C-alpha positions in Angstrom: 68.1 72.5 101.4 70.4 70.0 99.6 73.0 68.9 102.0 76.2 66.9 101.9 77.4 64.7 104.8 80.9 63.3 104.9 82.0 60.5 107.2 85.4 59.1 108.1 85.9 55.5 109.5 87.7 55.6 112.8 90.0 52.9 114.3 87.1 51.0 115.7 85.5 50.8 112.3 82.7 53.2 113.2 81.8 56.1 110.8 82.2 59.6 112.4 80.7 62.6 110.7 83.2 65.3 109.6 82.1 68.7 110.6 82.4 71.3 107.8 83.6 74.9 108.4 84.0 78.1 106.5 87.3 79.7 105.4 89.0 82.4 107.6 89.4 84.7 104.6 87.3 84.9 101.5 90.5 85.1 99.3 91.6 81.7 100.6 88.5 80.1 99.0 89.0 82.2 95.8 92.6 81.2 95.3 92.0 77.5 96.0 89.1 77.3 93.5 91.0 79.3 90.9 93.9 76.9 91.1 91.6 74.0 90.3 89.0 75.9 88.3 88.9 73.6 85.3 88.8 70.3 87.2 86.3 71.6 89.8 83.9 73.6 87.6 84.9 73.0 84.0 85.9 76.7 83.6 89.1 78.0 82.1 90.7 80.8 84.1 90.9 84.3 82.6 91.4 86.9 85.4 91.1 87.7 89.1 89.6 90.9 90.6 88.6 92.2 87.2 87.3 95.8 87.3 84.0 96.6 85.6 84.5 100.3 85.1 83.0 103.5 86.5 79.3 102.7 85.7 79.1 99.2 87.2 81.5 100.0 89.9 82.5 96.5 90.7 85.4 94.1 90.7 84.6 90.6 89.6 86.3 88.0 91.7 87.0 85.6 88.8 86.4 85.7 85.1 86.4 82.5 83.0 85.2 80.6 80.0 83.5 77.3 80.5 83.8 74.1 78.6 80.9 75.1 76.3 82.7 78.4 75.5 80.2 80.4 77.6 81.5 83.5 79.5 81.4 83.0 83.3 81.7 85.4 86.2 82.3 83.9 89.7 81.6 85.6 93.0 82.9 84.2 96.3 81.4 84.9 99.7 83.0 83.6 103.0 79.5 83.3 104.6 76.1 84.3 103.4 75.4 87.7 101.7 72.0 89.2 101.1 73.4 91.2 98.2 74.8 88.4 96.2 72.0 88.2 93.6 71.9 91.9 92.9 75.7 91.8 92.5 75.3 88.9 90.1 72.8 90.8 87.9 75.2 93.8 87.8 78.1 91.6 86.7 76.0 89.9 84.0 74.9 93.3 82.8 78.6 94.3 82.5 79.3 91.1 80.5 76.4 92.1 78.2 78.0 95.5 77.5 81.6 94.4 77.3 81.8 91.8 74.5 84.8 93.3 72.8 86.7 93.7 76.1 86.0 90.1 77.1 86.8 88.8 73.7 90.2 90.6 73.8 90.9 89.0 77.2 90.1 85.6 75.9 92.3 86.1 72.8 95.2 87.2 75.1 94.8 84.2 77.5 93.4 81.4 75.3 94.1 82.4 71.7 92.2 83.8 68.8 90.5 80.6 67.8 88.9 80.3 71.2 87.9 84.0 71.2 86.1 83.5 67.9 84.1 80.5 69.4 82.6 82.4 72.4 78.9 81.7 72.8 77.2 84.9 74.0 73.7 83.6 74.1 73.5 82.9 77.8 76.5 84.0 80.0 76.7 82.4 83.4 77.1 83.7 87.0 78.4 81.3 89.6 78.0 82.3 93.2 80.0 80.3 95.7 79.1 80.9 99.4 78.8 79.2 102.8 75.0 79.3 102.5 72.1 80.8 100.7 68.7 81.8 102.1 65.5 80.3 101.0 64.6 83.7 99.4 67.8 83.5 97.3 66.9 80.1 96.0 63.4 81.3 95.0 64.5 84.7 93.6 67.2 83.2 91.4 64.5 81.7 89.2 62.8 85.1 88.7 65.8 87.0 87.5 65.8 85.7 83.9 69.6 85.2 84.2 71.7 82.1 84.2 72.9 81.8 87.8 74.3 78.8 89.7 74.3 78.9 93.6 77.1 76.7 94.9 77.6 76.0 98.6 81.1 75.3 99.9 82.5 73.7 103.0 86.1 72.9 104.2 87.0 69.9 106.3 90.0 68.7 108.2 92.6 67.0 106.0 92.4 69.6 103.3 89.0 68.5 102.0 86.8 71.0 100.1 83.2 70.3 99.0 81.2 72.2 96.4 77.5 71.5 96.2 75.2 72.9 93.6 72.1 73.9 95.5 70.2 75.8 92.8 70.6 76.5 89.1 68.6 78.9 87.0 68.9 78.2 83.3 68.2 81.8 82.2 66.9 82.9 78.8 69.1 81.9 75.8 68.9 84.2 72.8 70.8 85.2 69.7 69.5 88.7 70.1 71.8 91.5 71.2 71.9 92.4 74.8 70.0 95.7 74.2 67.2 93.8 72.3 67.0 91.2 75.0 66.7 93.8 77.7 63.8 95.4 75.8 62.1 92.1 75.5 62.4 91.4 79.3 61.0 94.9 80.1 57.6 94.1 78.4 55.1 93.1 81.1 52.9 90.1 80.8 49.4 90.8 79.5 47.6 88.8 82.1 48.2 88.1 85.8 51.2 90.4 86.0 53.5 87.4 85.7 56.4 87.4 83.2 56.0 85.1 80.3 57.8 81.7 80.7 60.1 80.6 78.0 58.5 78.0 75.7 59.5 74.3 76.1 62.5 73.7 73.8 61.8 71.5 70.7 63.9 68.4 70.3 67.3 69.2 68.8 67.4 65.9 67.0 66.8 65.6 63.2 63.7 63.7 62.4 65.4 60.5 61.5 67.0 60.3 65.0 64.2 61.9 67.1 62.8 58.7 68.6 66.2 57.2 69.4 67.3 60.5 70.9 64.1 60.7 73.0 65.2 57.4 74.7 68.8 58.6 75.1 67.6 61.9 76.6 65.7 60.0 79.3 68.8 57.9 80.1 71.0 61.1 80.3 68.5 63.0 82.4 67.8 60.4 85.0 70.6 61.4 87.4 69.1 64.1 89.6 69.2 67.8 88.6 70.8 67.3 85.2 70.8 70.5 83.1 70.5 70.0 79.3 71.8 72.8 77.1 71.3 72.9 73.4 74.5 74.5 71.9 75.5 75.4 68.4 77.1 72.0 67.5 76.1 69.6 70.3 73.8 69.1 73.3 75.5 69.2 76.7 74.2 67.4 79.8 75.8 68.8 83.0 75.7 68.6 86.8 78.4 70.9 88.1 80.3 70.3 84.8 79.5 68.5 81.6 79.1 64.8 82.0 78.0 64.0 78.5 77.8 65.7 75.0 75.6 64.5 72.2 76.3 65.0 68.5 74.0 64.0 65.7 75.1 62.4 62.5 71.8 62.2 60.5 73.5 61.1 57.2 74.6 57.9 58.9 71.6 57.7 61.4 74.1 57.8 64.3 74.2 59.6 67.6 77.6 60.1 69.1 77.8 60.5 72.9 81.0 61.8 74.5 81.2 60.8 78.2 83.5 62.1 80.9 85.1 58.8 81.5 88.8 57.8 81.4 88.9 55.5 78.3 91.7 53.5 79.9 89.1 52.2 82.4 86.9 50.9 79.6 87.3 47.8 77.5 86.9 49.5 74.1 84.8 47.8 71.4 85.3 48.6 67.8 82.3 50.3 66.2 80.9 51.1 69.7 83.4 52.9 71.9 86.5 54.9 71.0 89.3 56.7 72.9 89.1 60.4 71.9 92.0 61.8 73.9 94.1 63.9 71.6 91.5 63.7 68.8 89.6 66.9 68.1 85.8 66.5 68.3 82.7 68.5 69.0 81.6 68.6 72.6 83.5 67.5 75.7 84.4 64.0 77.0 87.2 61.6 76.2 85.1 58.4 75.6 83.0 58.3 72.4 80.0 56.0 72.4 78.2 55.2 69.1 74.4 54.9 69.4 72.6 53.5 66.3 69.6 51.6 67.8 67.9 50.5 71.0 70.5 47.7 71.4 73.5 50.0 71.4 71.6 52.4 73.7 71.1 49.5 76.2 74.8 48.7 76.0 75.6 52.3 76.7 73.6 52.4 79.9 76.3 51.3 82.3 78.8 53.8 80.8 76.3 56.6 81.1 75.7 55.6 84.7 79.4 55.7 85.4 79.8 59.1 83.9 77.1 60.6 86.1 77.8 58.7 89.3 81.4 59.9 89.2 80.2 63.6 89.4 
């Protein structure tokens, strides 16, 4: 299992490991993460303890909308819980049936423009717990849902760690929830195994495909990077988006928006640009302009910074 070890240097200059612990009450973890939801997970807060009605008979710990305008439900567990995956599927089923209710909540909290931009193709479930079993980590990839398993620890000095231990991409579709459920219910014709989703074709236009192939390798070289093809951009994320890619085929340019503070970068006209306060597709405050192999090489150190800071 992926593990995170923290060390503190003592007065003798020796590193001593900090021993992590769990919270005394589940609600302590929930309130703390909710208070820093956008900075920790890239999710905008919508509601706590949201009831799912008489059929689903649940109460979602936290509802939110992530930086890619995808609906997110979050479930917190103080320790480990064998029922966390079945609970996740139930909550995602509720989201599938409650588009109008969720959109009304987004409109109330974040405004009509955001509500109209909701991307319903692949809602997310984020499970935050002290630990997950090996069976949880295997099973999450068989559920055909988009589920992140995040392990937490608290440490002396007010430290909180969140570690993404497993992430299932789920099946993205523009079909309605009912149509999608019917498709999932069709058994495979051979071997009894569900059909795997086909490998996604390159999202780049033909004139930028080769250059994007090289860029994709550079953006995907930092561990378990998830690449998601969205309506207007391609997102590369670890726990949150670290880079967004936008194609400009008319000018044969690829724009990369990185999660880097522009004030820490020596901006170069025609190559890098401070996008704070300027509306643009995707997320990230630093724009990097990629036109050829040379500019891609120049962008390498900036890409490394964006992902190493995660």
